[in-house]
C-alpha positions in Angstrom: 103.6 85.3 87.6 107.0 85.1 86.1 109.2 82.4 87.5 112.4 83.7 89.1 115.0 82.1 91.3 117.0 83.7 94.0 120.8 83.1 94.2 122.0 81.5 97.4 123.6 84.9 98.3 120.2 86.7 97.8 118.4 84.0 99.8 120.9 84.1 102.6 120.8 88.0 102.8 117.0 87.9 102.8 116.8 85.4 105.7 119.4 87.3 107.7 117.4 90.6 107.2 114.1 88.8 108.2 115.7 87.4 111.3 117.1 90.7 112.4 113.7 92.4 111.8 111.9 89.6 113.6 114.1 90.0 116.7 113.9 93.8 116.7 110.1 93.8 116.6 109.0 91.0 118.9 105.8 93.0 119.8 104.5 92.1 116.3 104.7 88.3 117.1 105.1 87.7 120.8 103.9 84.1 120.6 106.1 83.0 117.7 109.8 81.9 117.8 112.4 82.5 115.1 112.9 78.7 115.0 109.2 78.3 113.9 109.7 81.0 111.2 113.1 79.5 110.1 111.4 76.1 109.7 108.7 77.6 107.5 111.3 79.5 105.5 113.3 76.2 104.9 110.2 74.5 103.7 108.9 77.4 101.6 108.7 77.1 97.9 111.2 79.0 95.7 108.4 81.2 94.5 107.4 82.1 98.1 111.0 83.2 98.8 111.0 85.2 95.6 107.8 86.9 96.8 109.3 87.8 100.1 112.4 89.1 98.3 110.2 91.3 96.1 108.3 92.6 99.2 111.7 93.5 100.6 113.2 95.0 97.5 110.1 97.2 96.9 110.5 98.7 100.4 107.8 96.7 102.2 110.1 95.5 105.1 108.1 92.3 105.6 107.8 90.9 109.1 105.9 88.1 110.8 102.6 89.4 112.1 100.6 87.2 114.4 96.8 87.3 113.8 94.3 85.6 116.0 94.9 82.1 117.3 98.3 80.5 117.0 98.5 78.3 113.9 101.0 76.5 111.9 100.7 79.2 109.2 103.2 82.1 109.3 102.0 85.4 107.8 104.3 88.2 106.7 102.9 91.7 106.3 104.6 94.8 104.9 105.8 96.6 108.0 107.5 99.7 106.5 106.6 102.8 108.4 105.1 104.3 105.2 103.5 102.7 102.2 106.3 100.8 100.3 108.2 103.3 98.1 108.6 100.8 95.2 104.8 100.4 95.0 103.5 103.9 94.9 101.8 106.0 92.2 99.6 103.2 91.1 95.8 103.1 90.7 93.8 100.3 92.2 93.3 97.8 89.4 93.5 97.2 85.6 89.8 98.3 85.1 90.6 101.6 86.9 93.8 102.1 84.8 91.9 101.5 81.6 89.2 104.0 82.5 91.7 106.8 82.8 91.7 109.1 79.7 95.1 110.7 80.4 98.1 110.7 82.7 97.9 106.9 83.2 100.2 105.4 85.9 102.6 102.6 84.9 100.9 100.0 86.9 98.2 99.0 89.4 98.2 97.7 92.9 96.3 94.5 92.0 98.5 93.7 89.0 101.7 94.3 91.0 100.5 92.2 93.9 99.5 89.4 91.6 102.9 89.5 89.7 104.7 89.4 93.1 102.6 86.5 94.4 101.3 88.5 97.4 97.8 89.7 98.5 96.7 93.2 99.3 95.8 93.7 103.0 92.1 93.6 103.8 90.6 96.3 106.0 90.6 93.9 108.9 94.3 93.0 108.4 95.2 96.7 108.0 93.5 97.6 111.3 95.3 94.7 113.0 98.6 96.0 111.6 97.8 99.5 112.8 97.0 98.1 116.3 100.7 97.0 116.6 102.2 100.4 115.9 101.7 103.5 113.8 101.9 103.1 110.0 101.1 105.4 107.1 101.3 108.7 109.0 102.4 110.5 105.8 101.2 108.1 103.1 98.2 105.9 102.4 97.8 102.3 101.2 95.3 100.7 98.8 93.4 97.9 100.5 91.6 94.8 99.2 88.2 96.2 98.1 85.0 94.2 98.5 83.3 93.4 95.1 80.2 95.4 96.0 82.3 98.6 96.4 84.5 97.9 93.4 81.5 97.2 91.1 80.4 100.8 91.7 83.8 102.2 90.7 85.3 102.6 94.1 88.3 101.3 96.0 89.4 101.4 99.6 92.6 102.8 101.1 93.7 103.5 104.6 96.1 105.7 106.6 96.6 107.1 110.1 96.0 110.7 110.9 95.3 112.5 114.2 96.1 109.3 116.1 93.2 107.5 114.3 93.1 104.9 111.6 90.9 106.0 108.7 89.6 103.8 105.9 88.5 105.9 102.9 87.2 105.4 99.4 88.4 106.8 96.1 87.7 106.1 92.5 89.8 103.0 91.5 91.3 105.0 88.7 92.9 107.6 91.0 96.6 107.5 92.0 98.9 109.7 94.1 102.6 109.8 94.7 102.0 109.1 98.4 99.7 106.1 97.9 100.9 102.6 97.4 99.8 99.3 98.8 100.5 96.9 101.6 100.4 93.2 101.3 100.7 89.9 103.0 102.3 86.5 102.2 101.3 83.3 104.0 103.8 80.4 104.4 
């Protein structure tokens, strides 16, 4: 991952945006206070702040999402209503991209996530996110694919249709204008 630094203005604007989103969406993290999040952000590495900034700048609208038991770890998920606009039209991974004979996309979900320092959501994380509110009603999002599925050429993606969350499969080389990926970052 390339090393990048945020200016104090970028960092301040990001934290203000995260704070507003945090307070506007308390149902995503009812047992977490902004003070806890602010403390984690203050002790975050420069690269973690850059990763959050990139989640935001690619349309992910990152927010704290509480999972399971309360812990000292703060986890941000992409919480944009639809799959992040700056991360669409990508196939799943480099192997999928290389297997395409023509009309190759510019990037892959796995490569972009790695470069940004974030992790694709797993099926379990995606279902948890969908339990909080409705996401991906017009788009779909690549999900972290288990090695057994990936070794056979497939990759997983999810969306919400007909008031139900669906997890599907596709060839890892496929890509669509309405499919991107959602990710997480732990602090």
